[in-house]
KOLROLO-655666 format. One record per residue (C-alpha): residue number from 1; residue in three letters; y, x, z. Coordinates in steps of 0.5 Angstrom, whole numbers. Layout:
- seq / type / north / east / up
- NUM / ala / Y / X / Z
...
//
This chain:
- seq / type / north / east / up
- 1 / unk / 63 / 242 / 4
- 2 / unk / 58 / 238 / 7
- 3 / unk / 60 / 242 / 14
- 4 / unk / 67 / 239 / 13
- 5 / unk / 64 / 232 / 12
- 6 / unk / 60 / 232 / 18
- 7 / unk / 66 / 235 / 22
- 8 / unk / 70 / 229 / 19
- 9 / unk / 65 / 224 / 21
- 10 / unk / 65 / 227 / 28
- 11 / unk / 72 / 226 / 29
- 12 / unk / 72 / 219 / 26
- 13 / unk / 71 / 215 / 32
- 14 / unk / 77 / 218 / 35
- 15 / unk / 81 / 217 / 29
- 16 / unk / 79 / 209 / 30
- 17 / unk / 81 / 209 / 37
- 18 / unk / 88 / 213 / 35
- 19 / unk / 89 / 207 / 29
- 20 / unk / 87 / 202 / 34
- 21 / unk / 92 / 204 / 39
- 22 / unk / 97 / 205 / 34
- 23 / unk / 96 / 198 / 31
- 24 / unk / 97 / 195 / 38
- 25 / unk / 103 / 198 / 39
- 26 / unk / 106 / 195 / 32
- 27 / unk / 103 / 188 / 34
- 28 / unk / 107 / 188 / 40
- 29 / unk / 114 / 191 / 37
- 30 / unk / 114 / 188 / 30
- 31 / unk / 110 / 181 / 32
- 32 / unk / 115 / 180 / 37
- 33 / unk / 121 / 182 / 32
- 34 / unk / 118 / 177 / 27
- 35 / unk / 118 / 172 / 32
- 36 / unk / 125 / 173 / 34
- 37 / unk / 129 / 175 / 27
- 38 / unk / 124 / 171 / 22
- 39 / unk / 126 / 171 / 15
- 40 / unk / 122 / 166 / 12
- 41 / unk / 119 / 160 / 16
- 42 / unk / 112 / 161 / 12
- 43 / unk / 107 / 165 / 16
- 44 / unk / 100 / 168 / 13
- 45 / unk / 94 / 164 / 14
- 46 / unk / 88 / 167 / 19
- 47 / unk / 84 / 169 / 13
- 48 / unk / 90 / 174 / 11
- 49 / unk / 90 / 177 / 18
- 50 / unk / 83 / 178 / 18
- 51 / unk / 83 / 181 / 11
- 52 / unk / 89 / 186 / 13
- 53 / unk / 85 / 188 / 19
- 54 / unk / 79 / 190 / 15
- 55 / unk / 83 / 194 / 10
- 56 / unk / 87 / 197 / 16
- 57 / unk / 81 / 201 / 18
- 58 / unk / 78 / 202 / 11
- 59 / unk / 85 / 206 / 10
- 60 / unk / 83 / 210 / 16
- 61 / unk / 77 / 212 / 14
- 62 / unk / 76 / 213 / 6
- 63 / unk / 82 / 216 / 4
- 64 / unk / 81 / 222 / 9
- 65 / unk / 74 / 223 / 6
- 66 / unk / 76 / 223 / -1
- 67 / unk / 82 / 228 / 1
- 68 / unk / 76 / 233 / 4
- 69 / unk / 73 / 233 / -3
- 70 / unk / 80 / 234 / -7
- 71 / unk / 81 / 240 / -2
- 72 / unk / 75 / 243 / -3
- 73 / unk / 76 / 242 / -11
- 74 / unk / 83 / 245 / -11
- 75 / unk / 81 / 251 / -6
- 76 / unk / 75 / 253 / -11
- 77 / unk / 80 / 252 / -17
- 78 / unk / 85 / 256 / -14
- 79 / unk / 80 / 261 / -12
- 80 / unk / 78 / 262 / -19
- 81 / unk / 85 / 263 / -22
- 82 / unk / 88 / 267 / -17
- 83 / unk / 94 / 266 / -13
- 84 / unk / 100 / 263 / -16
- 85 / unk / 106 / 268 / -17
- 86 / unk / 111 / 263 / -14
- 87 / unk / 106 / 262 / -7
- 88 / unk / 109 / 268 / -4
- 89 / unk / 116 / 266 / -5
- 90 / unk / 115 / 259 / -2
- 91 / unk / 111 / 262 / 4
- 92 / unk / 117 / 267 / 5
- 93 / unk / 122 / 261 / 6
- 94 / unk / 125 / 259 / 12
- 95 / unk / 121 / 254 / 16
- 96 / unk / 126 / 249 / 16
- 97 / unk / 128 / 250 / 9
- 98 / unk / 120 / 249 / 7
- 99 / unk / 120 / 243 / 11
- 100 / unk / 125 / 239 / 8
- 101 / unk / 123 / 242 / 1
- 102 / unk / 116 / 239 / 2
- 103 / unk / 119 / 232 / 4
- 104 / unk / 123 / 232 / -2
- 105 / unk / 117 / 234 / -6
- 106 / unk / 113 / 229 / -3
- 107 / unk / 118 / 223 / -4
- 108 / unk / 118 / 225 / -11
- 109 / unk / 110 / 225 / -12
- 110 / unk / 110 / 219 / -9
- 111 / unk / 115 / 215 / -13
- 112 / unk / 112 / 217 / -19
- 113 / unk / 104 / 216 / -17
- 114 / unk / 107 / 209 / -15
- 115 / unk / 110 / 208 / -22
- 116 / unk / 104 / 210 / -25
- 117 / unk / 100 / 205 / -21
- 118 / unk / 104 / 200 / -23
- 119 / unk / 105 / 202 / -31
- 120 / unk / 98 / 204 / -32
- 121 / unk / 93 / 198 / -33
- 122 / unk / 87 / 202 / -30
- 123 / unk / 91 / 204 / -24
- 124 / unk / 94 / 197 / -23
- 125 / unk / 87 / 194 / -23
- 126 / unk / 87 / 198 / -16
- 127 / unk / 94 / 197 / -14
- 128 / unk / 95 / 190 / -15
- 129 / unk / 91 / 189 / -9
- 130 / unk / 97 / 191 / -5
- 131 / unk / 101 / 186 / -8
- 132 / unk / 97 / 180 / -8
- 133 / unk / 99 / 178 / -1
- 134 / unk / 104 / 171 / -2
- 135 / unk / 107 / 173 / 4
- 136 / unk / 111 / 179 / 7
- 137 / unk / 109 / 180 / 14
- 138 / unk / 108 / 187 / 17
- 139 / unk / 101 / 187 / 17
- 140 / unk / 100 / 186 / 9
- 141 / unk / 102 / 194 / 9
- 142 / unk / 95 / 195 / 10
- 143 / unk / 92 / 191 / 5
- 144 / unk / 91 / 197 / 0
- 145 / unk / 85 / 198 / -4
- 146 / unk / 82 / 205 / -1
- 147 / unk / 81 / 208 / -8
- 148 / unk / 88 / 206 / -9
- 149 / unk / 90 / 209 / -3
- 150 / unk / 86 / 215 / -4
- 151 / unk / 89 / 216 / -11
- 152 / unk / 96 / 216 / -8
- 153 / unk / 95 / 221 / -2
- 154 / unk / 91 / 226 / -7
- 155 / unk / 97 / 226 / -12
- 156 / unk / 101 / 228 / -7
- 157 / unk / 97 / 233 / -4
- 158 / unk / 95 / 236 / -10
- 159 / unk / 103 / 236 / -12
- 160 / unk / 104 / 240 / -6
- 161 / unk / 98 / 245 / -6
- 162 / unk / 100 / 247 / -13
- 163 / unk / 107 / 248 / -11
- 164 / unk / 105 / 252 / -5
- 165 / unk / 107 / 247 / 0
- 166 / unk / 101 / 245 / 3
- 167 / unk / 100 / 249 / 9
- 168 / unk / 106 / 253 / 13
- 169 / unk / 109 / 254 / 20
- 170 / unk / 112 / 247 / 19
- 171 / unk / 105 / 244 / 18
- 172 / unk / 105 / 240 / 25
- 173 / unk / 112 / 238 / 23
- 174 / unk / 110 / 235 / 17
- 175 / unk / 104 / 231 / 20
- 176 / unk / 109 / 228 / 25
- 177 / unk / 113 / 226 / 19
- 178 / unk / 107 / 223 / 15
- 179 / unk / 106 / 219 / 21
- 180 / unk / 113 / 216 / 22
- 181 / unk / 113 / 215 / 15
- 182 / unk / 106 / 210 / 16
- 183 / unk / 109 / 207 / 22
- 184 / unk / 116 / 205 / 18
- 185 / unk / 112 / 202 / 12
- 186 / unk / 109 / 197 / 17
- 187 / unk / 117 / 195 / 18
- 188 / unk / 119 / 195 / 11
- 189 / unk / 114 / 190 / 10
- 190 / unk / 115 / 186 / 16
- 191 / unk / 118 / 179 / 15
- 192 / unk / 125 / 181 / 19
- 193 / unk / 132 / 178 / 17
- 194 / unk / 135 / 184 / 20
- 195 / unk / 140 / 188 / 15
- 196 / unk / 142 / 195 / 16
- 197 / unk / 149 / 196 / 12
- 198 / unk / 150 / 202 / 9
- 199 / unk / 144 / 205 / 12
- 200 / unk / 140 / 201 / 7
- 201 / unk / 142 / 206 / 1
- 202 / unk / 140 / 212 / 6
- 203 / unk / 133 / 209 / 8
- 204 / unk / 128 / 204 / 5
- 205 / unk / 128 / 197 / 9
- 206 / unk / 125 / 190 / 9
- 207 / unk / 131 / 188 / 5
- 208 / unk / 130 / 194 / 0
- 209 / unk / 122 / 194 / -1
- 210 / unk / 121 / 186 / -1
- 211 / unk / 124 / 186 / -8
- 212 / unk / 119 / 191 / -10
- 213 / unk / 114 / 185 / -8
- 214 / unk / 118 / 180 / -12
- 215 / unk / 114 / 175 / -16
- 216 / unk / 115 / 171 / -22
- 217 / unk / 122 / 174 / -25
- 218 / unk / 120 / 180 / -31
- 219 / unk / 127 / 183 / -30
- 220 / unk / 126 / 184 / -22
- 221 / unk / 119 / 187 / -23
- 222 / unk / 118 / 194 / -23
- 223 / unk / 124 / 196 / -18
- 224 / unk / 124 / 200 / -12
- 225 / unk / 118 / 205 / -12
- 226 / unk / 121 / 210 / -7
- 227 / unk / 117 / 211 / 0
- 228 / unk / 123 / 212 / 4
- 229 / unk / 129 / 214 / 1
- 230 / unk / 132 / 210 / -4
- 231 / unk / 136 / 215 / -8
- 232 / unk / 130 / 216 / -12
- 233 / unk / 130 / 210 / -15
- 234 / unk / 138 / 211 / -16
- 235 / unk / 136 / 217 / -19
- 236 / unk / 131 / 214 / -24
- 237 / unk / 134 / 208 / -25
- 238 / unk / 130 / 203 / -22
- 239 / unk / 134 / 201 / -16
- 240 / unk / 135 / 194 / -14
- 241 / unk / 138 / 191 / -8
- 242 / unk / 143 / 185 / -8
- 243 / unk / 147 / 185 / -2
- 244 / unk / 145 / 178 / 1
- 245 / unk / 140 / 175 / -3
- 246 / unk / 132 / 176 / -1
- 247 / unk / 126 / 174 / -6
- 248 / unk / 124 / 167 / -6
- 249 / unk / 116 / 169 / -8
- 250 / unk / 112 / 174 / -7
- 251 / unk / 105 / 176 / -10
- 252 / unk / 102 / 178 / -17
- 253 / unk / 102 / 173 / -23
- 254 / unk / 94 / 173 / -23
- 255 / unk / 89 / 171 / -18
- 256 / unk / 84 / 176 / -15
- 257 / unk / 78 / 175 / -11
- 258 / unk / 79 / 171 / -5
- 259 / unk / 74 / 175 / -1
- 260 / unk / 74 / 183 / 1
- 261 / unk / 68 / 185 / -3
- 262 / unk / 71 / 182 / -9
- 263 / unk / 77 / 185 / -9
- 264 / unk / 74 / 192 / -7
- 265 / unk / 69 / 191 / -13
- 266 / unk / 73 / 187 / -19
- 267 / unk / 77 / 194 / -20
- 268 / unk / 71 / 198 / -21
- 269 / unk / 68 / 193 / -26
- 270 / unk / 73 / 193 / -30
- 271 / unk / 77 / 187 / -29
- 272 / unk / 84 / 187 / -31
- 273 / unk / 90 / 184 / -27
- 274 / unk / 96 / 181 / -31
- 275 / unk / 103 / 182 / -29
- 276 / unk / 110 / 181 / -31
- 277 / unk / 114 / 187 / -32
- 278 / unk / 118 / 190 / -38
- 279 / unk / 117 / 197 / -37
- 280 / unk / 109 / 197 / -36
- 281 / unk / 105 / 202 / -41
- 282 / unk / 101 / 198 / -45
- 283 / unk / 101 / 192 / -40
- 284 / unk / 100 / 185 / -43
- 285 / unk / 106 / 180 / -40
- 286 / unk / 104 / 173 / -38
- 287 / unk / 107 / 168 / -43
- 288 / unk / 110 / 162 / -40
- 289 / unk / 111 / 164 / -33
- 290 / unk / 116 / 160 / -29
- 291 / unk / 122 / 163 / -26
- 292 / unk / 123 / 162 / -18
//
């Protein structure tokens, strides 16, 4: 395991460089689009940019390190248990079929880990950081507690690994797909008014994902959990997409620490974060919240 960690640390400068190039490209494209087609006139403050900038690089470094540990534990566990009978069947699937199956399974895993992060108070402590931004703009997609991001990625990887879809001839294609998903996530969070018509029922867009970040209305919280394909929310009853409306408020119904260090440490210290939500499991709803 230590060899794997050392190898990862050696590649980390290259990962930071690649992330910086990606960040620059996103800044040029989405930054221009937000100026050209703004949805809301309000803009994030400089402190928000600084905070999200640091979260971007934390998200590059820490979740990958956690995933190394998860992989090592899984390999040891499955070595002790022996090969699962369905793994051989999965290995014989045609490349295209295995790729599509892996994409669908990763979407299902993402939907449920995302829903767990909202509805289980312990995980909401960490996930609330992502929802704390009062502005929707492309860079707020990076505002994620590194342990929250690690939990998401580990949950998805473990799901694919247990089912036999963690490796295959299509592995490179799935890596490219994962990069496309990450880039698209920044677009979904952007402050862009553009609508895509019927395509919004096929792929998640800002019009769809903004409602996931809505604040102040208990009837609208806990909607639109999917990563990319809204049919997941249609299937599980959490889809919401009005034709012409947009949210009026974003954020959470509680205050987090204003500093990076405070936001990183508060969940570890056991501080609970309140949030309106009718589907929450054992979550205390706020009383007397104003409606937008």
